N, C-alpha and C positions, 0 to 999 in steps of 0.2 A: 252754227257749225264752225269748228276751228279751221283756219286756213293753214294747210301744211305746205311747206316749201318742197321744191324738188330735191333739195339737199337732204331732206329728212328720210328719203326713201333709199334703201340700200341698192347697190347695183344688182345684187342677187334678186331682190324683190322686183326691180324693174324688169329683169329678164323673165321672171315668172309671169308677170303681167303680160308681157309680149307673147310668151308661150301660150297662155290662156286664150288670148285674142286670136292668134293664128290657128290654134286647134279648133276654136269655134268657127273660123272661116273655112276649115277643112284642109288646111295646108299640111302636106305630108311632113312627118317629123324630120326626114332627111333634109328637106328644104328649110325647116325651122333651124336646125343645127347650122346649116350653111349661112343663113342670114344673121344669126346671133354672133357667129364667129367673125363675120365681116364687119359688123357694127361695133361689137364690144372688144374685139381683138384679144389681147392677152387677159382681159378681165372677164371673159365669158365663162359661163358654167361649163362643167365637163359634159362631154357628149352623153355619158350614161345618166347624168343628172337631168339633162334636157329630156331624154327619153322617159325617165321616171316621172317627171312633172307632166309631160304630155299625156302619159297614160292616166295619171290621176285626174287630169281635166277631162279626158275622154270618158272616164268612168263616172263623171258627174261632180267631181270636187268643185267647189265654188271659191273657197278661200285661197288667196295667194300667200298667206302667212306660212312660215316654216314651222310646223308643229310636229 
């Protein structure tokens, strides 16, 4: 298996991974938005995009790839 470095993962993908994890934990989307904005500051996904990805993961999406 290839070793991928942290630099090879985009900021958007990192945030989608976090959203997926927090959705699986049952974290409310309002809290996910707040936490992402606190950590990623100006580089965070838009609020509407965070809600969209949270819905996808709640609906059973597995992949974090942007397709």
